[in-house]
C-alpha positions in Angstrom: -36.6 -3.9 8.8 -35.0 -2.4 11.9 -31.3 -1.9 11.4 -28.4 0.3 10.9 -28.1 2.6 8.0 -25.4 1.3 5.8 -22.4 3.5 4.9 -21.5 3.5 1.2 -18.2 2.0 0.5 -17.7 0.6 4.0 -20.6 -1.6 5.0 -19.8 -5.2 4.9 -16.3 -4.7 3.5 -14.2 -7.7 4.1 -17.1 -9.7 5.6 -17.6 -13.2 4.2 -21.1 -14.1 3.1 -23.2 -15.3 6.0 -24.1 -18.9 6.2 -27.5 -19.5 4.7 -30.3 -20.2 7.1 -30.8 -23.3 5.1 -27.3 -24.5 5.9 -27.0 -27.8 7.8 -25.6 -26.1 10.9 -26.7 -23.4 13.3 -26.1 -19.8 12.5 -22.5 -18.8 13.3 -23.6 -15.9 15.6 -26.1 -18.1 17.5 -23.7 -20.9 17.8 -20.9 -18.5 19.0 -23.1 -17.2 21.8 -23.9 -20.7 22.9 -20.3 -21.8 22.8 -19.3 -18.8 24.9 -22.0 -19.6 27.4 -21.0 -23.3 27.4 -17.7 -22.4 29.1 -19.7 -21.5 32.2 -22.9 -23.4 31.8 -23.4 -27.2 31.8 -26.9 -26.8 30.3 -25.6 -24.7 27.4 -22.8 -27.2 26.8 -24.8 -30.5 27.0 -28.3 -29.4 26.0 -28.5 -26.0 24.2 -25.6 -26.6 21.7 -26.7 -30.1 20.6 -30.3 -29.0 20.3 -29.4 -25.9 18.3 -27.2 -27.9 15.9 -30.0 -30.5 15.4 -33.0 -28.2 14.9 -31.2 -26.0 12.4 -30.9 -28.8 9.9 -33.2 -28.9 6.9 -34.0 -32.5 7.9 -35.6 -31.4 11.1 -37.6 -28.5 9.7 -38.8 -30.7 6.8 -39.8 -33.4 9.3 -41.8 -30.9 11.4 -43.6 -29.7 8.2 -44.3 -33.3 7.2 -45.6 -34.1 10.6 -48.0 -31.2 10.5 -49.3 -32.3 7.1 -49.8 -35.9 8.4 -51.7 -34.6 11.4 -53.9 -32.5 9.3 -54.8 -35.3 6.9 -55.3 -37.8 9.8 -57.5 -35.3 11.7 -59.6 -34.5 8.6 -60.2 -38.2 8.0 -60.8 -39.2 11.7 -64.1 -39.5 13.6 -63.3 -35.9 14.8 -63.2 -34.5 11.3 -65.9 -31.9 12.1 -63.8 -30.5 14.9 -61.0 -29.9 12.4 -63.4 -28.1 10.0 -64.9 -26.1 12.8 -61.4 -25.0 14.1 -60.0 -23.8 10.8 -63.3 -21.9 10.0 -63.6 -20.3 13.4 -64.0 -16.5 12.8 -61.8 -13.9 14.5 -61.9 -10.1 14.0 -59.3 -7.4 14.3 -59.9 -3.7 14.6 -56.7 -1.9 13.5 -56.2 1.6 15.0 -59.9 2.2 14.7 -59.6 2.5 10.9 -59.3 -1.0 9.6 -61.8 -3.8 10.6 -60.8 -7.3 9.4 -62.9 -10.3 10.1 -61.6 -13.7 8.8 -61.6 -17.4 9.8 -58.6 -19.0 11.3 -57.4 -20.5 8.0 -57.3 -17.1 6.4 -55.6 -15.5 9.4 -52.9 -18.1 9.0 -52.7 -17.7 5.2 -53.0 -13.9 5.1 -51.4 -13.0 8.5 -48.8 -15.5 9.7 -47.7 -16.4 6.2 -46.7 -12.8 5.7 -43.9 -13.5 8.2 -42.9 -16.5 6.0 -42.8 -14.3 2.9 -41.0 -11.6 4.8 -38.2 -14.1 5.5 -38.3 -15.2 1.8 -37.9 -11.5 0.9 -34.9 -11.3 3.3 -33.4 -14.4 1.6 -34.0 -13.0 -1.9 -32.3 -9.7 -0.9 -29.3 -11.5 0.6 -28.9 -13.8 -2.4 -29.2 -10.9 -4.9 -26.6 -8.7 -3.2 -24.2 -11.2 -1.6 -25.2 -14.7 -2.5 -25.7 -17.1 -5.4 -27.8 -14.7 -7.5 -25.3 -11.8 -7.3 -24.2 -10.9 -10.8 -25.2 -12.3 -14.2 -22.6 -15.0 -14.2 -23.9 -16.5 -10.9 -27.6 -16.0 -11.5 -27.8 -17.1 -15.1 -28.0 -20.9 -14.6 -30.3 -21.1 -11.6 -32.3 -18.1 -12.9 -32.9 -19.6 -16.3 -33.5 -23.1 -14.8 -36.1 -21.7 -12.5 -37.9 -20.0 -15.4 -37.9 -23.3 -17.3 -39.1 -25.1 -14.2 -42.0 -22.7 -13.9 -43.1 -22.4 -17.6 -43.1 -26.1 -18.4 -45.5 -27.1 -15.5 -47.7 -24.1 -16.2 -48.0 -25.0 -19.9 -48.7 -28.7 -19.1 -51.4 -27.7 -16.6 -52.9 -25.2 -19.0 -53.0 -27.8 -21.8 -55.1 -30.1 -19.6 -57.3 -27.4 -18.1 -57.7 -24.7 -20.7 -61.4 -23.5 -20.9 -62.4 -25.7 -17.9 -63.3 -25.0 -14.4 -59.8 -25.6 -13.2 -57.9 -23.3 -15.6 -57.1 -20.7 -12.9 -54.8 -23.2 -11.1 -52.0 -23.0 -13.7 -49.7 -21.4 -11.1 -50.0 -24.3 -8.6 -47.3 -26.6 -10.1 -44.8 -23.8 -10.6 -43.5 -23.7 -7.0 -40.7 -25.6 -5.3 -40.6 -26.2 -1.5 -37.2 -25.2 -0.3 -37.5 -26.9 3.2 -38.4 -30.3 1.8 -36.1 -30.2 -1.2 -33.0 -29.2 0.8 -34.0 -31.5 3.6 -33.8 -34.4 1.2 -30.4 -33.3 0.0 -29.3 -33.1 3.6 -30.3 -36.7 4.0 -28.2 -37.7 1.0 -25.3 -35.7 2.5 -21.8 -36.1 1.1 -22.9 -38.4 -1.7 -23.6 -35.3 -3.8 -21.2 -32.4 -4.4 -21.9 -29.3 -2.3 -22.2 -27.2 -5.5 -25.4 -29.1 -6.3 -27.0 -28.1 -3.0 -26.0 -24.4 -3.7 -27.5 -24.7 -7.2 -30.8 -26.0 -5.8 -30.9 -23.3 -3.1 -30.3 -20.6 -5.8 -32.9 -22.2 -8.1 -35.4 -22.3 -5.2 -34.8 -18.6 -4.4 -35.3 -17.7 -8.1 -38.4 -19.9 -8.1 -39.7 -17.9 -5.1 -39.2 -14.6 -7.0 -41.3 -16.0 -9.8 -44.0 -17.4 -7.5 -44.3 -14.0 -5.7 -44.7 -12.2 -9.0 -47.4 -14.7 -10.1 -49.3 -14.2 -6.9 -49.1 -10.4 -7.1 -50.0 -10.1 -10.7 -52.3 -13.0 -11.5 -54.0 -13.9 -8.3 -55.3 -10.4 -7.4 -59.0 -9.9 -8.3 -59.6 -6.2 -7.7 -57.2 -3.5 -6.6 -58.2 -0.5 -4.4 -55.7 2.1 -5.6 -56.2 4.4 -2.6 -55.1 1.6 -0.2 -52.2 0.7 -2.5 -51.1 4.3 -2.5 -51.2 4.3 1.3 -49.0 1.2 1.3 -46.6 2.9 -1.1 -46.3 6.0 1.1 -45.7 3.8 4.2 -43.0 1.9 2.4 -41.4 5.3 1.4 -41.5 6.2 5.1 -39.6 3.0 6.0 -37.1 3.8 3.3 -36.6 7.3 4.8 -36.3 5.8 8.3 -33.5 3.5 7.0 -31.7 6.4 5.3 -32.0 8.5 8.5 -30.4 5.7 10.5 -33.4 4.7 12.7 -32.3 1.5 14.3 -35.1 0.8 16.9 -37.3 -2.2 16.0 -40.6 -0.7 17.3 -41.1 2.1 14.7 -40.5 -0.4 11.9 -42.8 -2.9 13.5 -45.7 -0.4 13.8 -45.2 1.0 10.2 -44.8 -2.6 8.9 -48.2 -3.6 10.5 -49.8 -0.6 8.8 -48.2 -1.6 5.4 -49.7 -5.1 5.9 -53.2 -3.7 6.7 -53.0 -1.3 3.7 -52.0 -4.1 1.3 -54.7 -6.3 2.7 -57.3 -3.7 2.1 -56.0 -3.0 -1.4 -56.9 -6.4 -2.7 -53.3 -7.4 -3.4 -52.6 -10.5 -1.4 -51.4 -9.4 2.1 -48.3 -11.6 2.0 -46.8 -9.4 -0.7 -46.4 -6.8 2.0 -44.0 -9.2 3.8 -41.9 -9.6 0.6 -41.8 -5.9 0.0 -40.7 -5.2 3.6 -38.0 -8.0 3.4 -36.6 -6.5 0.2 -36.3 -3.1 1.8 -34.2 -4.4 4.7 -30.6 -3.1 4.6 -28.2 -5.8 3.4 -25.0 -4.3 4.8 -24.0 -3.7 8.5 -23.3 -0.2 9.8 -20.0 -1.4 11.2 -18.3 -3.2 8.3 -14.9 -4.8 9.1 -13.1 -1.7 8.0 -15.0 0.4 10.5 -15.6 -2.3 13.2 -12.0 -3.0 14.1 -10.8 0.7 14.6 -14.0 1.5 16.6 -13.9 -1.5 18.9 -10.1 -0.9 19.4 -10.7 2.7 20.4 -13.4 1.7 22.8 -11.2 -1.0 24.4 -8.5 1.6 25.0 -11.0 4.0 26.6 -12.4 1.1 28.7 -8.9 0.2 30.0 -8.3 3.9 30.9 -11.7 4.1 32.7 -10.8 1.0 34.7 -7.4 2.4 35.6 -9.1 5.6 36.8 -11.7 3.5 38.7 -14.4 5.4 36.7 -17.2 2.8 36.9 -19.8 5.0 35.3 -17.6 5.6 32.3 -16.7 1.9 32.0 -20.4 1.0 31.9 -21.1 3.7 29.3 -18.3 2.2 27.1 -19.9 -1.3 27.6 -23.1 0.1 26.1 -21.2 1.6 23.2 -19.5 -1.8 22.6 -22.9 -3.5 22.6 -24.1 -1.1 19.9 -21.0 -1.6 17.8 -21.2 -5.4 18.0 -24.9 -5.4 17.2 -24.2 -3.0 14.3 -21.6 -5.4 12.9 -24.4 -7.7 11.7 -26.4 -6.7 8.7 -30.1 -6.2 9.5 -31.1 -8.7 6.8 -29.0 -11.3 8.6 -30.1 -10.5 12.1 -33.8 -10.6 11.1 -33.4 -13.8 9.2 -31.5 -15.4 12.0 -34.2 -14.3 14.5 -37.3 -15.1 12.4 -36.3 -18.2 10.4 -36.7 -20.7 13.3 -40.2 -19.2 14.1 -41.3 -19.4 10.5 -39.8 -22.9 10.0 -41.2 -24.5 13.2 -44.3 -22.5 13.9 -45.7 -20.6 10.9 -45.2 -23.1 8.1 -46.3 -26.1 10.2 -49.5 -24.2 11.2 -50.0 -23.4 7.5 -49.7 -27.1 6.7 -52.1 -28.0 9.6 -54.7 -25.5 8.4 -54.5 -26.3 4.6 -53.4 -29.9 4.1 -56.4 -31.5 5.8 -58.2 -32.9 2.8 -60.8 -35.6 3.3 -59.9 -38.8 1.5 -63.1 -40.7 1.9 -66.3 -40.9 -0.2 -66.0 -39.9 -3.9 -63.1 -37.5 -3.4 -60.4 -39.9 -4.4 -62.2 -41.3 -7.4 -63.2 -37.8 -8.5 -59.6 -36.7 -8.2 -58.3 -39.6 -10.2 -60.5 -38.3 -13.1 -59.9 -34.6 -12.4 -57.8 -32.5 -14.9 -56.9 -30.3 -11.9 -55.2 -33.2 -10.1 -53.7 -34.6 -13.2 -52.4 -31.3 -14.4 -50.7 -30.7 -11.0 -49.2 -34.2 -10.8 -47.8 -34.2 -14.4 -46.8 -30.6 -14.1 -44.7 -31.2 -10.9 -43.4 -34.7 -11.8 -42.7 -34.2 -15.5 -42.9 -30.5 -16.2 -40.5 -29.5 -13.5 -37.5 -31.7 -14.4 -38.0 -31.3 -18.1 -38.2 -27.5 -17.8 -35.2 -27.2 -15.5 -33.1 -29.6 -17.5 -34.0 -28.1 -20.9 -33.4 -24.5 -19.8 -30.1 -25.5 -18.1 -28.9 -27.3 -21.2 -29.8 -24.4 -23.5 -28.0 -22.0 -21.2 -24.9 -24.1 -21.1 -25.0 -24.9 -24.8 -25.3 -21.3 -25.8 -22.5 -20.2 -23.5 -24.7 -18.1 -21.2 -23.9 -20.3 -18.2 -21.7 -23.2 -17.1 -22.6 -26.3 -15.0 -21.3 -25.9 -11.4 -18.0 -27.6 -10.7 -18.2 -31.4 -10.2 -22.0 -31.4 -11.1 -23.1 -33.8 -13.9 -26.2 -33.8 -16.1 -27.6 -36.9 -14.4 -27.4 -35.0 -11.1 -29.1 -32.0 -12.7 -31.9 -34.4 -13.7 -32.1 -35.6 -10.0 -32.4 -32.0 -8.8 -35.0 -31.3 -11.4 -37.1 -34.2 -10.1 -36.6 -33.0 -6.5 -37.8 -29.5 -7.5 -41.2 -31.1 -8.1 -41.7 -31.1 -4.4 -44.2 -28.2 -4.4 -46.1 -28.4 -1.1 -46.0 -25.1 0.8 -46.3 -22.5 -1.9 -48.3 -24.8 -4.2 -50.9 -25.3 -1.4 -50.8 -21.5 -0.9 -51.5 -20.8 -4.6 -54.1 -23.6 -4.6 -56.2 -21.7 -2.0 -55.9 -18.5 -4.0 -56.8 -20.1 -7.4 -60.1 -21.6 -6.6 -63.2 -20.4 -4.9 -65.1 -23.7 -4.4 -64.1 -26.6 -2.2 -64.1 -29.4 -4.8 -61.2 -28.1 -7.0 -59.4 -27.0 -3.8 -59.5 -30.6 -2.5 -58.5 -32.0 -5.9 -55.6 -29.6 -6.0 -54.5 -30.6 -2.5 -54.5 -34.3 -3.5 -52.5 -33.6 -6.6 -49.9 -31.5 -4.6 -49.5 -34.1 -1.9 -49.2 -37.0 -4.3 -46.8 -35.2 -6.6 -44.7 -33.9 -3.7 -44.3 -37.3 -2.1 -43.5 -38.9 -5.5 -41.0 -36.2 -6.5 -39.2 -36.5 -3.1 -38.9 -40.3 -3.3 -37.9 -40.3 -7.0 -35.5 -37.4 -6.7 -33.7 -38.9 -3.7 -33.6 -42.4 -5.3 -32.1 -40.9 -8.5 -29.4 -38.9 -6.7 -28.5 -41.8 -4.5 -28.2 -44.1 -7.5 -26.0 -41.5 -9.3 -23.9 -41.1 -6.1 -23.3 -44.9 -5.9 -22.4 -45.0 -9.6 -19.9 -42.1 -9.1 -18.4 -43.8 -6.1 -17.6 -46.9 -8.3 -16.1 -44.7 -10.9 -13.8 -42.2 -9.0 -12.2 -41.1 -12.3 -15.5 -40.1 -13.8 -15.8 -36.4 -14.8 -18.5 -34.0 -15.7 -20.0 -34.3 -19.2 
């Protein structure tokens, strides 16, 4: 949340929207720094720049996530399976300012603690998309927003129809989620064979899907609420808002208050990751020095710096350097700076650790056969593989048919079907809701098998469908959108 207080009417004026952290290249600011360093550093030129370009692709982040899941499954089914179980159930305790005492196993520390950072970044992405991105304004948000609603309702209804009144009925939220990293990673593999507007649509749909999943977690997967702790969390969030309005820019105060917000939400009974979302949504979306303010300010400082050098006033020159650093830092919106800083950590550390701690389902004994006859597993598989594409396609068609929205330029209905199938890759958030929905291990394992099977199938079917459509379009260059 640390960042400059935005100035009404000025902040961000003239700035183009920042590249999404899901884009297939490195963040422009990060790459700019490396390019500048490459002029004087062989390592930056030959090592850092290529690595940065490679690891910032969705393909790489998706591959790391997949690798972590494979390691978890392999470990849980190896001769060392007991060591896997012992590790994720190892207990750790935290005493927070002498007031809060939290004792949880490693799996819950990952799910309740580290995943708060993941949901904080999700909150940052939602804030950016709502104010400057593909969800800004009714005209832009209508199609992906309604498609996301359809893509959440249809799987939930299918799952409920198969599990109503049974032991697995609480898992209706599991097949509602779409995994952004995997879905966009598959689109990145397909590359130029699909129009870029389709990728933008999937990103906007996934962000809208995240909003729905967060609401579901907050409202339906909270057992009991301690109103006093929730009131403390609300007061702390109000304090953060006041700090933003007063122009507090140092990171440390926000970090300390943010930790207190997390502890208060944890104690309230609302899932602690919701604190991350709330903090992300409160982060300023505009820079202090928008382009209308940045250029005059930096020009004045350059003039003063030249004068100081002419006068041989070294102390004043260094002071002006400090002012320039502040202006340049303030030209980046806090929401962009935090996302740029945290996104690599959440993509390559937090989410893979989550997969490692949660994807390890044993596949021996009666678990597979039980899952094949389980309404939980069946509801998740049908929900993700059938409900997702049907819900997305039907909601999109109704939105276009009624004139509420339009298909993106160069995007066809068959491609929308391919994206709908691809959105059935649930994985991360589905696994997360799976852990919240059930209290006993049997339905949790059955849910994991359903999520893993459906996500793999949706990824393969979605990519195959889009590749086939791309080849057909290449043979018919004059084809146009329906």
